ZAMARGU-4260 file (C-alpha; in steps of 0.2 Angstrom, whole numbers, plus 5000, padded with zeros to 4 digits):
<rodrens>
0) 5243/5351/6196 | 5261/5356/6202 | 5270/5363/6187 | 5286/5353/6182 | 5303/5361/6181
5) 5312/5362/6164 | 5324/5349/6170 | 5310/5336/6174 | 5302/5340/6158 | 5318/5336/6148
10) 5320/5320/6158 | 5302/5315/6154 | 5305/5318/6136 | 5320/5308/6133 | 5324/5301/6116
15) 5330/5309/6100 | 5314/5310/6088 | 5300/5322/6087 | 5291/5329/6103 | 5274/5322/6106
20) 5263/5330/6119 | 5250/5319/6127 | 5235/5327/6135 | 5225/5315/6145 | 5218/5315/6163
25) 5220/5296/6164 | 5238/5291/6171 | 5237/5274/6164 | 5233/5280/6147 | 5247/5292/6147
30) 5259/5278/6153 | 5254/5266/6139 | 5256/5280/6126 | 5273/5286/6133 | 5280/5268/6133
35) 5274/5265/6115 | 5281/5281/6109 | 5298/5280/6118 | 5301/5263/6111 | 5301/5272/6094
40) 5313/5285/6100 | 5300/5299/6101 | 5302/5312/6114 | 5286/5313/6126 | 5279/5327/6136
45) 5263/5325/6146 | 5248/5335/6153 | 5233/5330/6162 | 5222/5346/6160 | 5216/5353/6144
50) 5217/5371/6151 | 5236/5369/6152 | 5238/5365/6133 | 5239/5382/6126 | 5252/5389/6139
55) 5263/5373/6137 | 5263/5375/6118 | 5267/5393/6119 | 5282/5389/6131 | 5289/5373/6123
60) 5281/5369/6106 | 5279/5351/6102 | 5279/5342/6085 | 5262/5334/6088 | 5248/5334/6101
65) 5238/5318/6107 | 5223/5326/6115 | 5209/5317/6124 | 5191/5322/6121 | 5183/5320/6138
70) 5193/5328/6152 | 5187/5337/6168 | 5188/5356/6166 | 5192/5361/6149 | 5187/5347/6137
75) 5198/5342/6122 | 5187/5349/6108 | 5187/5366/6117 | 5206/5365/6119 | 5208/5361/6101
80) 5198/5376/6096 | 5208/5387/6106 | 5224/5379/6100 | 5219/5381/6081 | 5218/5400/6083
85) 5236/5402/6089 | 5245/5387/6081 | 5235/5382/6065 | 5249/5371/6058 | 5252/5360/6074
90) 5245/5343/6070 | 5233/5337/6084 | 5226/5319/6085 | 5211/5317/6095 | 5207/5302/6106
95) 5191/5296/6115 | 5185/5280/6123 | 5167/5286/6119 | 5170/5289/6101 | 5155/5294/6090
100) 5153/5300/6072 | 5147/5317/6078 | 5163/5319/6088 | 5174/5314/6075 | 5166/5325/6062
105) 5167/5340/6075 | 5185/5337/6078 | 5189/5336/6059 | 5180/5353/6057 | 5190/5360/6070
110) 5206/5355/6062 | 5211/5338/6070 | 5224/5328/6059 | 5215/5312/6065 | 5204/5304/6077
115) 5208/5288/6087 | 5196/5277/6097 | 5202/5270/6114 | 5208/5258/6119 | 5223/5261/6107
120) 5235/5248/6100 | 5253/5253/6099 | 5252/5249/6080 | 5238/5260/6077 | 5245/5274/6088
125) 5262/5274/6079 | 5255/5273/6061 | 5243/5288/6065 | 5257/5298/6073 | 5269/5295/6059
130) 5256/5299/6046 | 5251/5315/6055 | 5270/5321/6056 | 5273/5316/6038 | 5258/5326/6032
135) 5264/5341/6042 | 5281/5340/6034 | 5273/5339/6017 | 5263/5355/6020 | 5278/5364/6026
140) 5288/5359/6011 | 5274/5364/5999 | 5272/5381/6008 | 5291/5384/6006 | 5290/5379/5988
145) 5276/5390/5984 | 5284/5405/5993 | 5300/5402/5984 | 5291/5401/5967 | 5281/5417/5972
150) 5298/5426/5976 | 5306/5420/5960 | 5291/5424/5950 | 5290/5441/5958 | 5308/5444/5955
155) 5306/5441/5936 | 5289/5448/5934 | 5286/5459/5919 | 5283/5477/5923 | 5269/5485/5913
160) 5251/5487/5911 | 5250/5489/5892 | 5240/5476/5882 | 5256/5469/5876 | 5263/5467/5893
165) 5247/5460/5900 | 5246/5447/5886 | 5264/5441/5889 | 5260/5440/5908 | 5245/5430/5905
170) 5254/5418/5893 | 5268/5416/5906 | 5255/5411/5919 | 5246/5398/5908 | 5262/5390/5901
175) 5272/5390/5917 | 5263/5375/5925 | 5265/5364/5909 | 5280/5355/5902 | 5278/5363/5885
180) 5292/5370/5875 | 5292/5388/5873 | 5299/5399/5859 | 5301/5418/5864 | 5302/5430/5849
185) 5306/5448/5850 | 5319/5462/5846 | 5336/5463/5855 | 5334/5471/5872 | 5315/5467/5874
190) 5317/5455/5889 | 5316/5438/5881 | 5328/5431/5895 | 5317/5439/5908 | 5302/5430/5901
195) 5311/5413/5901 | 5316/5415/5919 | 5299/5420/5924 | 5292/5404/5916 | 5305/5394/5925
200) 5302/5403/5942 | 5283/5400/5941 | 5285/5382/5936 | 5286/5365/5945 | 5305/5365/5940
205) 5308/5381/5950 | 5320/5372/5962 | 5330/5365/5948 | 5343/5373/5938 | 5341/5387/5925
210) 5355/5385/5912 | 5357/5398/5898 | 5366/5394/5882 | 5370/5408/5870 | 5369/5398/5853
215) 5377/5412/5843 | 5393/5412/5854 | 5397/5393/5852 | 5410/5389/5839 | 5403/5378/5826
220) 5415/5363/5830 | 5411/5364/5849 | 5392/5364/5848 | 5390/5346/5852 | 5403/5346/5866
225) 5394/5362/5874 | 5377/5355/5873 | 5380/5336/5877 | 5397/5336/5885 | 5413/5326/5881
230) 5423/5312/5888 | 5441/5314/5893 | 5452/5312/5878 | 5438/5314/5865 | 5448/5328/5856
235) 5463/5338/5858 | 5462/5348/5874 | 5448/5337/5882 | 5459/5334/5897 | 5444/5329/5908
240) 5426/5323/5906 | 5414/5337/5905 | 5395/5337/5907 | 5385/5346/5893 | 5372/5360/5896
245) 5358/5347/5894 | 5365/5336/5909 | 5368/5352/5919 | 5350/5357/5917 | 5343/5340/5922
250) 5326/5342/5931 | 5327/5361/5927 | 5326/5372/5912 | 5338/5375/5897 | 5337/5392/5889
255) 5343/5392/5871 | 5346/5410/5868 | 5348/5416/5850 | 5343/5399/5843 | 5341/5406/5826
260) 5359/5408/5824 | 5363/5390/5826 | 5372/5381/5811 | 5363/5368/5801 | 5374/5354/5809
265) 5370/5360/5827 | 5351/5361/5823 | 5351/5343/5817 | 5359/5338/5833 | 5348/5348/5844
270) 5332/5341/5835 | 5338/5323/5838 | 5341/5327/5857 | 5323/5334/5858 | 5315/5320/5849
275) 5324/5306/5859 | 5327/5314/5876 | 5344/5308/5876 | 5362/5311/5868 | 5379/5304/5869
280) 5394/5314/5875 | 5407/5317/5862 | 5419/5302/5863 | 5406/5292/5873 | 5398/5276/5869
285) 5382/5276/5880 | 5367/5288/5878 | 5363/5299/5893 | 5345/5303/5897 | 5340/5320/5903
290) 5324/5328/5910 | 5324/5345/5903 | 5312/5358/5899 | 5318/5368/5884 | 5314/5387/5881
295) 5322/5395/5866 | 5323/5413/5860 | 5327/5423/5845 | 5327/5440/5837 | 5325/5433/5820
300) 5309/5429/5809 | 5311/5410/5809 | 5298/5408/5796 | 5308/5418/5784 | 5323/5409/5789
305) 5314/5393/5785 | 5309/5399/5768 | 5327/5404/5765 | 5333/5387/5770 | 5343/5393/5785
310) 5332/5385/5799 | 5325/5368/5800 | 5306/5368/5799 | 5305/5352/5810 | 5315/5360/5823
315) 5304/5376/5823 | 5289/5366/5826 | 5298/5356/5840 | 5303/5372/5849 | 5287/5383/5845
320) 5274/5373/5855 | 5270/5389/5863 | 5277/5405/5855 | 5277/5421/5864 | 5280/5437/5855
325) 5288/5450/5867 | 5283/5468/5861 | 5296/5481/5857 | 5296/5495/5870 | 5290/5508/5857
330) 5274/5499/5856 | 5272/5499/5875 | 5272/5518/5877 | 5261/5518/5892 | 5274/5507/5901
335) 5289/5517/5898 | 5287/5529/5914 | 5283/5513/5925 | 5298/5504/5919 | 5309/5520/5920
340) 5303/5522/5939 | 5306/5504/5942 | 5324/5504/5935 | 5328/5520/5943 | 5323/5515/5960
345) 5332/5498/5958 | 5348/5507/5952 | 5348/5520/5966 | 5346/5506/5979 | 5359/5495/5971
350) 5372/5509/5971 | 5367/5517/5988 | 5361/5533/5980 | 5347/5544/5986 | 5331/5540/5977
355) 5327/5551/5962 | 5309/5556/5958 | 5304/5555/5940 | 5295/5571/5935 | 5280/5572/5923
360) 5291/5581/5910 | 5304/5568/5910 | 5292/5554/5909 | 5284/5562/5893 | 5301/5565/5886
365) 5306/5546/5889 | 5289/5541/5881 | 5293/5551/5865 | 5309/5542/5862 | 5310/5528/5850
370) 5321/5516/5861 | 5330/5506/5847 | 5339/5496/5861 | 5322/5493/5870 | 5321/5489/5888
375) 5340/5486/5890 | 5343/5503/5884 | 5331/5511/5896 | 5338/5501/5911 | 5356/5506/5907
380) 5351/5524/5905 | 5342/5524/5922 | 5357/5516/5930 | 5369/5528/5922 | 5358/5543/5928
385) 5357/5536/5946 | 5376/5534/5947 | 5381/5551/5939 | 5368/5564/5943 | 5368/5574/5959
390) 5350/5581/5956 | 5336/5577/5968 | 5324/5575/5954 | 5325/5568/5936 | 5318/5582/5927
395) 5317/5585/5908 | 5332/5596/5909 | 5342/5583/5918 | 5337/5569/5906 | 5342/5580/5891
400) 5360/5580/5896 | 5360/5561/5896 | 5349/5557/5881 | 5352/5572/5869 | 5344/5562/5855
405) 5327/5566/5861 | 5323/5584/5855 | 5314/5596/5866 | 5301/5598/5852 | 5295/5580/5854
410) 5285/5585/5869 | 5271/5597/5869 | 5264/5608/5883 | 5252/5595/5889 | 5267/5582/5891
415) 5261/5572/5876 | 5272/5566/5862 | 5267/5575/5846 | 5273/5559/5836 | 5262/5548/5847
420) 5247/5559/5845 | 5250/5558/5826 | 5252/5540/5825 | 5235/5535/5831 | 5233/5526/5814
425) 5246/5517/5804 | 5264/5523/5808 | 5269/5519/5790 | 5256/5530/5782 | 5260/5545/5793
430) 5278/5544/5790 | 5275/5542/5771 | 5263/5557/5771 | 5275/5568/5780 | 5290/5563/5769
435) 5280/5567/5754 | 5274/5584/5761 | 5292/5589/5765 | 5297/5584/5747 | 5307/5569/5755
440) 5318/5580/5765 | 5321/5569/5780 | 5327/5583/5791 | 5312/5593/5788 | 5300/5578/5790
445) 5309/5573/5807 | 5307/5591/5813 | 5288/5591/5809 | 5285/5575/5817 | 5295/5580/5833
450) 5308/5567/5832 | 5326/5567/5827 | 5333/5563/5810 | 5341/5546/5816 | 5325/5540/5823
455) 5316/5544/5807 | 5329/5534/5797 | 5327/5519/5809 | 5308/5520/5806 | 5310/5521/5787
460) 5321/5506/5787 | 5309/5496/5798 | 5294/5500/5787 | 5304/5498/5771 | 5301/5516/5766
465) 5311/5523/5752 | 5309/5539/5741 | 5293/5537/5731 | 5285/5524/5742 | 5267/5523/5742
470) 5258/5525/5759
</rodrens>
C-alpha cells in the first residue's frame, strides 16, 4: 500500500469530532463505516493492513480504533495484542463477519472495548463507538481524580511512625471515604487543621471547596451572617447580598475550627443547620439547602464543657460521629527527628537556602524538649533556623543558640534524654517522686530530671501537681 501524505490524511478525516481509525482490508466495509461516521461529524482515518496499525497510531494517535479480526498478513487479534502493550488506554472495537464466542472472549481478554458482528448497521456502530469513547473519558476522569486525591492527600499526610501518628493516619484513611462528621481534638499546634485537610483531600469531595471558619474569631452578633450569609439591607452595613460559609462550602467540606468557643446562641443555630441541612440568610425569607460535610476541631475538653453548661450535649453528638484525638508532640518523641528533618528540608527549599543536615546530637536535643507549642512550634523553629543560620549542619551547638530553653544536661552521652529514660512509667509519679526527694525545690528537681525550671512548672500544672501532692 502506498503511504498517504499528511495532506491527504487530513482531507480523508474531515469533520470536527473524535478521530476514528478504521482498519479493514475490505474497501466496501471501510466506505460504509466512513459514511456513517462522517454523517455524525467524526473524523475518519483508514488502513487496510493490520501491520500498519501500530506505526500509524505512533505517528497520529486516534481516539478510537475499529479493527477487523480477519485480514491478510497480520490479523486483528495479533495487531490488538501489539497495540495494547504500547497504548493500553486506546479504545479498540473489534469487527468480524465470522464472529464466534471464542473470538469475542479472546478479544475481550486482550483488552478490546467491544466486539461487533458484520454486517454492521449504522445504529449499532454509532452506539458502540459512542459508548467506547464515553467509557474512555470516564476512565481518564477517574484516573485524574485519583491522582489529584493522591497528590492532595500526600501533601497533607501526617509525618510520623509513632503509634499515635499511625493511629491518626489509619482513622483518616477509614473516615475519608465516608460522609460522617468528624470532631478533631487536641492541644493547640498539634495539627488539627492538617488532619481536616487530609480527610478532605482523600474524600470524594476533594474537588470541592475546603472552607475554614475560626469560630472563636467571629463576633457574637455576626455568627449567623458569617455561617449562613445575609441579604442586602438585612442590617446596617449589609450593602450587598453575601453567601455564608455553608453555601460557599457546598459539595465540599466546612472546617469549624475552635468550635468549643462558640456562644450558646451560635451553637443553637449551628445545630439546627446540621439537623435540617438548610438555613436562611439573615434577612432572607426562603431556606437555602447545602450539601456540606462538617469537620470540627477544638482544644477544649467538650465533655467538661457540657458538664459545666458551656457546650450543648446534642451538638456534641452531632459533631462527634467520629472523634479523632491528635496526640501532643511530647507523646510522639520518636517522631520529633522525622518532623524536624521534614520541616527543615521544606524551609530550606521554600527559602532557597542550602539544605541543612540534622545531626544525631541535635536530634536528641530536640527530642528532649517539652514542645509546649507542639508541631507549630517545631515547624517555626526549623524555618527560623533555615533562614538565619549559615552553618552547613544543624548541630547541637547551633540548635542551642536558637532554643536556649533546652539545657545541655538533658541529653546524655548516648544521645538519649535523661527525662525520657526516667519516664518509662507514669510521668506524674516520677515528677512527684523527684520533687519530694528535692524537698519541693523546683530548680533542684528540674536539674535532676534534666529539664529546665519552666518545663517542670508546665508539667506540674498539666498533672495538677502541688506541694504535698501524692504520687
